[in-house]
C-alpha positions in Angstrom: 0.0 0.0 0.0 3.1 2.3 0.2 2.7 2.9 -3.6 -0.9 3.9 -3.4 -1.9 6.7 -5.8 -5.3 8.5 -5.7 -8.2 6.9 -7.4 -9.8 10.3 -8.0 -8.8 14.0 -8.2 -10.8 17.1 -7.5 -9.0 19.4 -10.0 -10.8 22.8 -9.5 -12.0 25.5 -9.8 -11.1 27.3 -6.7 -13.8 29.4 -5.0 -16.4 27.0 -6.4 -17.1 24.6 -3.6 -14.0 22.4 -3.9 -13.1 22.9 -0.2 -16.5 22.0 1.0 -16.6 18.9 -1.3 -13.2 17.9 0.0 -14.3 18.2 3.7 -17.5 16.2 3.1 -15.7 13.4 1.2 -13.2 13.2 4.1 -16.2 12.2 6.4 -17.2 9.3 4.2 -16.0 5.9 5.7 -15.2 4.6 2.3 -13.1 7.5 1.3 -9.5 8.6 2.2 -8.5 12.2 1.4 -5.0 13.4 1.9 -4.7 15.7 5.0 -2.9 18.2 2.8 -5.8 19.6 0.7 -3.6 21.0 -2.1 -0.7 18.6 -2.8 -0.4 20.1 -6.3 2.3 17.5 -7.1 1.3 17.0 -10.7 1.2 20.8 -11.5 4.9 20.8 -12.1 4.8 23.9 -14.3 3.6 26.0 -11.3 6.1 27.1 -8.7 5.9 25.1 -5.5 6.7 28.1 -3.3 3.2 29.6 -3.8 1.9 27.8 -0.7 3.7 28.4 2.6 3.5 27.1 6.2 3.2 23.5 7.2 0.7 22.5 4.4 3.2 23.2 1.6 3.1 20.8 -1.3 5.2 17.6 -1.3 8.6 18.1 -3.1 9.2 14.5 -4.2 7.3 11.6 -5.5 8.0 9.7 -2.2 6.6 12.7 -0.2 3.5 12.6 -2.4 3.0 8.8 -2.0 3.4 9.2 1.8 0.2 11.3 1.9 -1.8 8.2 1.1 -0.1 5.5 3.1 -2.7 5.5 5.8 -5.5 4.6 3.5 -7.2 1.2 4.0 -7.3 -1.2 1.1 -11.1 -0.9 0.9 -11.1 2.9 0.7 -11.2 5.0 -2.4 -8.3 7.5 -2.3 -8.6 11.1 -3.4 -6.9 14.5 -3.3 -8.0 18.0 -4.2 -5.7 20.5 -5.9 -7.4 23.4 -7.6 -4.1 24.3 -9.4 -4.6 21.2 -11.6 -7.4 22.9 -13.6 -5.2 25.7 -14.9 -1.9 23.9 -15.0 -0.9 23.1 -18.6 0.8 19.9 -17.6 -1.3 18.4 -14.8 -3.9 16.6 -16.9 -1.2 14.7 -18.9 0.9 13.9 -15.9 -2.0 12.6 -14.0 -3.0 10.4 -17.0 0.5 9.0 -17.2 0.6 8.1 -13.5 -3.0 7.0 -13.1 -4.8 6.5 -16.5 -7.9 5.1 -14.9 -8.3 8.0 -12.5 -11.6 9.9 -12.1 -11.5 13.7 -12.3 -14.0 16.2 -10.8 -14.2 19.8 -11.8 -16.6 22.4 -10.5 -17.3 25.5 -12.7 -18.7 28.8 -11.5 -20.1 31.7 -13.5 -16.9 33.5 -14.7 -17.6 37.1 -13.5 -18.5 36.0 -9.9 -15.5 33.6 -10.0 -13.1 36.4 -10.9 -14.5 38.6 -8.2 -14.3 35.9 -5.5 -10.8 34.9 -6.6 -9.7 38.5 -6.2 -11.1 38.8 -2.7 -9.5 35.5 -1.8 -6.0 36.6 -2.9 -6.4 39.8 -1.0 -7.3 37.7 2.0 -4.2 35.6 1.9 -1.9 38.6 1.1 -1.1 37.5 -2.5 -2.9 40.5 -4.1 -2.2 44.0 -3.0 -4.5 45.9 -5.4 -7.9 46.3 -3.6 -9.8 47.4 -6.7 -10.8 44.5 -8.9 -11.3 46.8 -11.9 -7.7 48.1 -11.4 -6.4 44.6 -10.9 -7.9 43.5 -14.2 -6.5 46.6 -15.9 -3.0 45.6 -14.7 -3.1 42.1 -16.3 -1.1 43.1 -19.4 1.6 44.7 -17.3 1.7 41.8 -14.9 1.9 39.3 -17.7 5.2 41.0 -18.6 6.4 40.9 -15.0 5.5 44.5 -14.0 3.2 45.9 -11.3 3.5 42.7 -9.2 3.6 42.3 -5.5 7.0 41.2 -4.4 5.7 37.7 -3.5 4.5 37.1 -7.0 7.4 37.9 -9.2 8.0 34.2 -9.9 4.3 33.4 -10.6 2.5 36.4 -12.2 -0.1 34.0 -13.7 -1.8 33.8 -10.3 -3.0 37.4 -10.8 -4.2 37.1 -14.3 -7.8 36.7 -13.3 -9.5 36.6 -16.6 -7.2 34.0 -17.9 -8.1 31.7 -15.1 -11.7 31.7 -16.4 -10.8 30.0 -19.6 -12.9 27.0 -18.7 -13.2 25.5 -22.2 -9.5 25.4 -22.8 -9.0 23.8 -19.3 -11.5 21.1 -19.8 -10.2 20.2 -23.2 -6.8 19.3 -21.7 -8.6 16.7 -19.5 -10.8 15.5 -22.3 -7.6 15.0 -24.4 -6.0 13.0 -21.6 -8.9 10.9 -20.3 -12.0 9.2 -21.7 -15.1 11.5 -21.2 -16.7 9.0 -18.8 -13.8 9.6 -16.3 -14.4 13.4 -16.1 -17.3 14.7 -14.1 -18.0 18.4 -14.6 -20.2 20.0 -11.9 -21.8 23.4 -12.0 -21.4 25.5 -8.9 -25.1 26.7 -9.1 -26.2 23.0 -8.8 -23.9 22.5 -5.9 -25.4 25.5 -4.1 -29.0 24.7 -4.9 -28.8 21.0 -4.0 -25.7 20.3 -1.9 -26.7 16.8 -0.9 -28.0 15.7 -4.3 -24.7 16.9 -6.0 -22.7 15.1 -3.3 -24.5 11.9 -4.0 -23.7 12.2 -7.7 -20.0 12.5 -6.8 -20.1 9.5 -4.5 -21.7 7.4 -7.3 -19.0 8.7 -9.7 -16.1 7.6 -7.5 -17.7 4.3 -6.7 -18.7 4.5 -3.0 -21.9 4.1 -1.1 -24.1 7.2 -1.8 -26.6 6.5 0.9 -24.2 7.3 3.8 -25.3 10.3 5.8 -22.7 13.1 5.6 -23.0 16.5 7.4 -23.1 19.3 4.9 -20.6 22.1 5.3 -19.6 25.5 3.8 -15.9 26.1 3.7 -13.6 29.0 2.6 -16.2 31.7 2.4 -15.6 34.9 0.5 -14.7 37.8 2.7 -12.9 41.1 2.4 -9.9 42.4 4.2 -10.7 45.4 6.4 -7.1 46.6 6.5 -4.0 45.2 4.7 -1.8 46.8 7.3 -3.7 45.1 10.1 -3.7 41.8 8.2 0.1 42.2 7.8 0.5 42.7 11.5 -1.5 39.7 12.5 0.2 37.6 9.8 3.6 38.7 11.1 2.6 37.7 14.6 1.5 34.3 13.4 4.8 33.7 11.5 6.9 35.3 14.3 8.4 38.0 12.1 9.9 41.0 14.0 11.0 41.5 17.6 7.5 42.2 19.0 6.0 39.4 17.0 8.5 36.9 18.3 7.8 38.0 21.8 4.1 37.6 21.3 4.6 34.2 19.7 6.9 33.1 22.6 4.3 34.1 25.1 1.6 32.3 23.2 3.7 29.1 23.2 3.8 29.2 27.0 0.1 30.1 27.4 -1.1 27.6 24.8 1.3 24.7 24.4 -0.8 23.1 21.6 0.4 24.2 18.2 -3.0 23.4 16.7 -4.8 25.5 19.3 -2.4 28.4 18.8 -3.1 28.3 15.0 -6.8 28.2 15.7 -6.5 31.2 18.0 -4.6 33.3 15.4 -7.3 32.4 12.8 -10.0 33.4 15.2 -8.3 36.8 15.7 -7.9 37.2 11.9 -11.6 36.4 11.3 -12.8 38.8 14.0 -10.4 41.7 13.5 -9.2 41.6 9.9 -12.0 40.1 7.8 -15.5 41.4 7.1 -18.4 40.7 4.9 -17.5 41.1 1.2 -18.1 44.6 -0.3 -21.2 45.3 -2.4 -21.0 43.9 -6.0 -20.0 46.5 -8.6 -22.8 45.7 -10.9 -21.3 47.8 -13.7 -18.1 45.9 -13.6 -19.9 42.6 -13.4 -21.9 43.5 -16.6 -18.6 44.5 -18.4 -17.1 41.2 -17.4 -20.1 39.2 -18.5 -19.9 40.9 -21.9 -16.2 39.9 -22.0 -16.9 36.3 -21.0 -20.1 35.8 -23.1 -18.4 34.0 -26.1 -16.7 31.6 -23.7 -19.9 30.9 -21.8 -21.8 30.2 -25.0 -19.1 27.8 -26.3 -18.7 26.1 -23.0 -22.5 25.5 -22.8 -22.4 23.9 -26.2 -19.4 21.8 -25.2 -21.2 20.5 -22.0 -24.7 20.3 -23.5 -26.0 22.8 -21.0 -27.7 26.1 -21.4 -25.2 28.2 -19.4 -26.3 31.4 -21.1 -29.6 31.3 -19.4 -28.4 29.7 -16.1 -25.7 32.3 -15.6 -27.7 35.3 -16.8 -25.9 36.0 -20.0 -29.1 36.8 -22.0 -29.6 40.2 -23.4 -26.4 41.8 -22.2 -26.5 44.4 -25.0 
């Protein structure tokens, strides 16, 4: 069992229910999900330094295999790496390693996806431009390596929001590498409208009992950052950067010996002090984005045999 590879992969999109799906699958007795939610091992064309802290992706094949060594022989093994959907190499590399794998993708209306992705990257201190309109206007410069936060000089693609919504191109990479029956494409609206029913579809798709009762959950909600300076201060304290931060962290170690509890405490502070409800939607910008994405949505709907134009409100955009 030391050479066990996943039987299925949740490949994306981010901000589309993938974390909630991962968490619910973890609770199924016939499923083993890697404790590291985003191993990203097969996205070899994307820098491994994007994720930090203790949940960083495995560096070697042996490290990757170790994530699944605790799985029982009667369990279906899976992992969830949203980078796989927009990696140009992941589909082929997964196919070479596990040609019979099952793949699950969740797609969200592109304009709302872009907005949610921008807020997420602000939240985790990857993005520094608080205006989505301005961030999109910077895409050409960022593609050339300009106007980038210092942490993103090696991976500017992360901040090319509109390129990350090229769903048809992404799906075609998987359809080229796998038979169509091994790829399950879910629509985020269906997931939100019927969480339990959509979960049952996934359970049947990966070949486990779909009648098991599993508590529904919502994970990784969209928020806004109240203050980037305050967020930086809390983040520095968490990481122990700076004299004051190291003193705070040392005191925390004495007061709360458990590393897990300390981490939970820092996240509680961040949620209460740093984050707030997302800002009101800029309806004008959303309309502009929908007009931009309209050809993609129409072609994607034809590709999937689904009327996404109507479902996602792309009728009569003018």
